[in-house]
C-alpha positions in Angstrom: 0.0 0.0 0.0 2.8 2.4 0.9 4.6 1.7 -2.5 1.4 2.6 -4.4 1.1 5.9 -2.6 4.8 6.6 -3.2 4.5 5.7 -6.9 1.4 7.9 -7.2 3.2 10.9 -5.5 6.2 10.4 -7.8 4.0 10.4 -10.9 2.1 13.5 -9.6 5.4 15.4 -9.1 6.7 14.4 -12.5 3.5 15.6 -14.1 3.7 18.9 -12.2 7.4 19.3 -13.2 6.5 18.6 -16.8 3.7 21.1 -16.6 6.1 23.8 -15.2 8.6 23.2 -18.0 5.9 23.3 -20.6 4.4 26.5 -19.1 7.9 28.1 -18.9 8.5 27.1 -22.6 5.2 28.7 -23.7 5.9 31.8 -21.6 9.5 32.0 -23.0 8.2 31.7 -26.5 5.6 34.4 -26.0 8.2 36.6 -24.3 10.6 36.0 -27.2 8.0 37.0 -29.8 7.3 40.2 -27.8 11.0 41.0 -27.5 11.2 40.5 -31.3 8.4 43.0 -31.8 10.0 45.4 -29.3 13.2 45.1 -31.2 11.5 45.8 -34.5 9.9 48.9 -32.9 13.3 50.2 -31.7 15.0 49.5 -35.1 12.2 50.8 -37.3 11.4 54.1 -35.6 13.0 55.7 -32.6 9.9 57.9 -32.1 7.9 55.0 -30.8 9.7 55.0 -27.5 9.3 57.9 -25.0 12.7 58.8 -23.6 13.5 60.3 -20.3 16.2 63.0 -20.7 17.8 62.8 -17.3 18.1 59.1 -16.7 21.3 57.3 -15.7 21.2 54.8 -18.5 21.3 56.5 -21.9 21.4 54.2 -24.9 20.7 54.5 -28.6 17.3 53.0 -29.2 18.3 51.4 -32.5 21.0 49.5 -30.6 18.5 48.5 -28.0 16.2 47.4 -30.8 18.9 45.0 -32.1 19.6 43.7 -28.7 15.9 42.9 -28.1 15.5 41.4 -31.5 18.5 39.1 -31.1 17.6 38.0 -27.6 14.0 37.5 -28.6 15.0 35.3 -31.5 17.3 33.2 -29.2 14.5 32.9 -26.7 12.1 31.6 -29.3 14.7 29.0 -30.4 15.4 27.9 -26.8 11.7 27.6 -26.1 11.4 25.1 -29.0 14.1 23.1 -27.3 12.2 23.2 -24.0 9.3 21.5 -25.6 11.5 18.5 -26.2 12.6 18.5 -22.5 16.3 18.9 -23.3 18.5 19.8 -20.4 20.6 22.2 -22.5 17.4 24.1 -23.3 16.7 24.5 -19.6 20.1 25.8 -18.9 20.0 28.2 -21.9 16.4 29.1 -20.9 17.5 30.3 -17.5 20.4 32.2 -19.1 18.4 33.9 -21.8 15.6 34.8 -19.4 18.2 36.4 -17.1 19.6 38.4 -19.9 16.1 39.5 -21.0 15.4 40.4 -17.4 18.4 42.7 -17.3 17.5 44.3 -20.6 14.0 44.9 -19.4 15.4 46.5 -16.3 17.6 48.8 -18.4 14.7 49.8 -20.6 12.5 51.0 -17.6 12.8 54.7 -18.6 11.1 54.0 -21.9 8.1 51.9 -20.8 8.2 51.4 -17.0 5.0 49.4 -16.5 5.7 47.1 -19.4 9.3 46.6 -18.4 8.4 45.6 -14.8 5.7 43.3 -16.1 8.2 41.5 -18.3 10.7 41.4 -15.4 8.1 39.5 -13.4 7.5 37.1 -16.3 11.2 36.4 -16.8 11.6 35.8 -13.0 8.8 33.3 -13.1 10.4 31.5 -16.2 13.7 31.3 -14.3 11.9 29.9 -11.2 10.0 27.3 -13.3 13.1 26.1 -15.1 15.2 25.9 -11.9 12.7 24.1 -9.6 12.6 21.0 -11.8 15.2 18.3 -11.0 17.1 16.4 -13.6 14.9 13.4 -13.2 11.7 15.4 -13.9 10.4 15.8 -10.3 9.9 19.1 -8.4 11.7 20.1 -5.2 9.4 20.0 -2.3 9.9 22.7 0.3 
């Protein structure tokens, strides 16, 4: 009886872990597409973004557009790898989400609410990819 309960708990945790990785993959894909669109906006027309004249971080918006475009494309590619449950994709997913989080932080003067929303999304992606063990189960706290 105890082994049945243990096996059921193990299957439940593996299902939850797979659900977290799948959800993180979907969120990373959506975030990557949004970063691509944000990059296109920055490259195509600098007038789309409202700039704050006296902000500590001053960057050329066309350069930021290229950074968003490249990171967004990499995020989309990594999210496709996450759907196949590849370990390399989880590692790169954490890395690309961290880079996108930093880029969103640095773009706060242009769109503060949107940047903070994306930072929360990237933080959740990092958490979802880190909580899953190599064998597919979740860490219990």
